[in-house]
N, C-alpha and C positions, 0 to 999 in steps of 0.2 A: 503454790505456797512457798516452795524452795526459792524461786526467783524473788518473791516479795521479801523473804527473810534476808537474802543476799543483799538486796537493795537497802534494806534497813541497816544491815551491818556496815555497808560502805558509808552511809550517812552518819552512823554513829562514830566511825573512825574519823570522819571529817570533823565532827564535834570535838573529839579528843585532841586531834592535831591543832585545831583552832583554839581550843582551851589552853594549850601550851604556848600558843603564839604570843600572848600578851607579855608573858615574862621574858620571852626571847626578844620581842620588839622593844620592851622597856630597857633591856640590857644594851641592845644595839644602838638605840637612840641616845643612850647616855655616853656612848663613845663616838658617834658620828652624827652629822646633821640629818634631820628627818628626810629631806629630799634625796640625799645620797643613799640612805638606807633603802628608800623606795626604788630608786633607779637600779641599785645593785640587785635588789630582790627580783625585779622584773627582768633585768638583763641576764642573770644566771638562769632564770626560768626559761627565757626565750631560747638561749643557746641549747639547753637540755631538750627542750620541746622540739626545736627544729632538727636536732640530731635524731630524735625518735621518729619524726616524720620521714626524714631521709632514709632511715633504716627500713621503712616499709615498702620500698621499691615502687611498684606500679601505682600505689594508692597515694602518691604524693600530691596530686593535683587538688586544688581547692575548688569547690563549686561557688558560683556567684553568691548564693544565699549564705554559704559559710563565711565568705569574706565580709558581706554586709552585716550579718549577725555578729560575727567576731569583732568587727570594728565597733559596733554599738555596745556590745557587752564589755569590750575592753575599756571603753570610756566609763561605763557605770561601775565596773569593778575597780578601776583606778580611783574613782570618786570615793568608793567605800574605803579603800586602803589608805588614801590620804587623810580622810577624816579619822579613821581608826588609829593611824600611826601618830598623827599630831595629838589625838585624844589621849592615847596611852602615855605619850611624852609629858602630858600635863595633868595626869591623875595617876592613881595606883593601878597596877596590873589587875588587881582584884576587881576594882570598880569598873574598869574597862570591860572585863569579861562578863560582869553581871549586867551592866546597862545594855550591852549589845543584844542580850537575850530578849529584849522587848520586840525584836524582829518577829518572834513567834506570834505576837498579837497583831502586828501590822501586815504581815504577809497575807493572811486569809482575806483581809479587806481589799487587797489588790489582785489576788489570784482568781483567774477565770478559767483555769485548765483542770481543776480538780473534779469537774463534772458540771453539767448544766443545771442551774438552780442553786439556791443558797444552801450552805452547809447547815446542818441542824444546830439549834441553839445550844445543845449539849457540847458541841465542839468548842464554842466560845466560852462555855463554862469551864472546860478543861484548860483553855488558854488563860482564863481568869485565875485558875488555880496556879498556873505558872507565874502569873504576875504577882500573886500573893507570895509565892516562893521568892521572887526577886525582891519584894518588899522586906521579907525577913533577912535576906542576904545583905541588902543595902543597909538596913538598920544595924546589922552586925558590924558593918564597916564604919559606922558613925558618920554616914554621909549627910550631915546636917547643913553644910554650906556647899552649894553647888559651885563647882569650879569650872573654868573654861574647858578643861579636858572632859568633864562629865557632859557638858552641852555638846561638845564635838562627838562624843560617843552616842548621844541621843540622835544626832543628825545621821551618824553612820548607820544606826539601826534602821532608820527610815529609808535610807538609800539602799541598804542591803536587802530590805524587804522588796523594794522595787526591782532590784537586780535579780533576785531569786524568781519572782513572778515573771519577769521578762524572759528569763531562760526558758521557763515552761511555755510561755506564749509563743516564742519564736520556734519552739520545737514541735508545736502542734501541726500535723499535716506535712512536716518536712523531715528530711534526713540531715541531722547535724552530727558529724563525727566528733566526739569529744576531743581527741588529740589535735585534729586540724583546727577546731574552734579555739582551743586553748592556745595554740601557736599564734593565731591572729591576736588574741587578747594580750598575750605577753609582749608581742611586738608593738602593739598600740601603746601599752603601758610604758615600755622602754622609751618609745619616741616622745611620749608626753612628759616624762620626767628627765630626759636627757638635758635639755636646755636649762631648766631651773636648777639642776644639780651640777652643771658643768663647772661652775666657779670653785666648787669644793670637792671635786672628784679626786684631787690629789691626796685628800685625807685617807683614802682607801689604801694607798701605798704604805702608810704608817700605822695601819691597824694591826693589832696583835692576832694571834691564832684564834683566841676565843671569840673575838668580834667576827672574824671570817666564818667561824663555825656557826655562829648565830645567823649570819646572812645566808649561808648555804642552807641551813635548816629552814629558814623562813621561805627561801626560794623554792627548794625542791619538795619539801613536805607540806608546809603551810600554804605554798603557792601552787606549784605544778600538780602535785598529787591531789590537793584539795580541789583545784579547779576542775581537773579531769573527773574526779569522783563525783563532785556535785553535779556537773553537766550530765554525766552518764546516768546518775541516779534520778535526777529530776525528769529526764526523758522517759523513765520507767515508772514514775509515780506522779503525784501532784506536788505543786510547790508548797501547798499548805502542809501536807504530810512531811515533806522534806524539811520545812522550817521547824516543825515540832520536834523531829528527831535531832536536828542540829541545835535545837533549843536546849539540849543538855550541856551545851558548851560551857555555861558558867559553873556547872557542877565539876567538870573536869578542870576548869581554871582554878577553882578552890582546892581540889584534890592535889593538883600539881603545885599550887602555892604552898600547901601544907607540907608536901613531900620534898620539894626542892627549894622552896623559899623560906622566908622567916615568918610566915603567917601561921596562925593557930586556928584550929577548928573548934568553935564554941557551940553552945547548945542551939543558938539561933541559926548559925550557919548550917549545922546538921539538919535542923528542921526544914530550912529552905531547900537544901539539896534533896531531901526526901520528897517534899512537895513537888519539886521540879520534875523528878523522875516519875512520880505518880501522875501528874498532869500530862506529861509527854506521852506516856503509854496509853492513858485514857483517851486523849485526843487522837492518837494514832488509830486506836481501835474504832472510834466513831467515824473518822474520815475514811478508813478502809471499808467499813460497812456501807457508808454512803456512796462511795465510788463504785463498789460492786453492784449496788442496787441500780444506780444510773446506767451502768454498762449493760445490765440485764434488761432494762426497760428505758431506753433513751427517749428524751422528749421528742414530740412530734416535729418541731422545727429543725432538729438535728438531721432528720431523714431528708429534708428538702434542701438544707443549706450545704450539705456535704461536709459539715464540720466533724472532725474526728472526736470521738468520746474520750480517747486516751492519747497521751503523747506518743509519737512514733518512736520506735526503737532505733537506735543508731545501727548502721549496717557495717561498721568498721571492725566488728569482732572485738576480741579482748584488747583492752588498753595495755600498752607496754609500760611497765614501771620504770622509773629512773634506775640507773645502774646501782646495784647493791640493795635494792628495795623490792620486796615481793609485793606485787599488787595482784593477788590471786582472786580478790573479790570480784573483779570485772570479767 
C-alpha cells in the first residue's frame, strides 16, 4: 500500500509540473522560435541526464533493449512536445492544459498492460466524468471557435496517450532503468530538433535571464524529472491508472494560471476542477481493484504465454534527482 501511494504521489507531482509547463512554454515561445525552445529544452535535459548516468559508476552501460526502447520513446515523446509547443504558441495556456487532459480517455483504449481483460465499464464512467469536467472548463474559457492551436493540442493528446501506453507495453517482462531510458530519449530529441533549429540558434545568445530560467525549468523539471518519474511510475502501475492521475494536470494548470497569471477562477472552472478530481480518484480506485483482482486470479492464457501480469520494476534503485532538487519519491 505504501508503494502504491508513493507511485501515486510521483504521478501527481508530474501532473503539477506539467500543469505549470504551459505558462512557461507560452512565455518561452513568445521570446524564441518554437524549434529553438524545443532543442534547448532537450539539450539541457540531455546534458543533465548524461551527467547523472556518468555519476552512477559501473551502471553506465545501456542494454540493447534500453537503446531500442529509448529511441522509439524518444521519437514519440518528441512528437508530443512538438505538437504541444506549437499548440500552446497558437492558443492560450489554459486551453492547452485543458485539451491535453483528453489523454485520460484515449489511454485506456490503447493500454494493454493494466491487466488481461477489459476494464470495468465504471472505469469509463469515471473517465466520462473527467470529460464532463473538461467540458465545463472549456466552456468557461469561451472556446467557441476552434483555433489551429486547439487542434494541435487534440493531436498531442492522442499521441501522448499512445506514448504512455507504449511505455507500459515496452516495460512488460523487461527491465528498463528510467535514468538510462530518459538519457536515450533526450539524446534522440536533441538530434531530431538540432537541424530544424540550427538557423535560429543564435537567438539564444540574446535571450534574457527570464527566458533562460523558463528553458531550464522546462528542461529539468517539466522534462528530465517528469520523464524519469513517469517512466518509473508506469513500470509500477498501469498506463490507465497513470493517465488518470496525470489527468489532474488541467486542474493544476488552472490553479497556476490563477496564482501566477492573469486568469480568474469562475464558478464553471471551480466545478470543472472538482469534477476532474472526483473522476480521477474514482477511476483510480476502480482500476486498482481491477488490477488486484486480475493479479490474484490471472487468466488461463497468461499461465501458458508467460506474459507478466504486472509491469516489471526497474532494478536501478532510486533515481538521482537533478542538482538542487529533491527526488525522494523514487
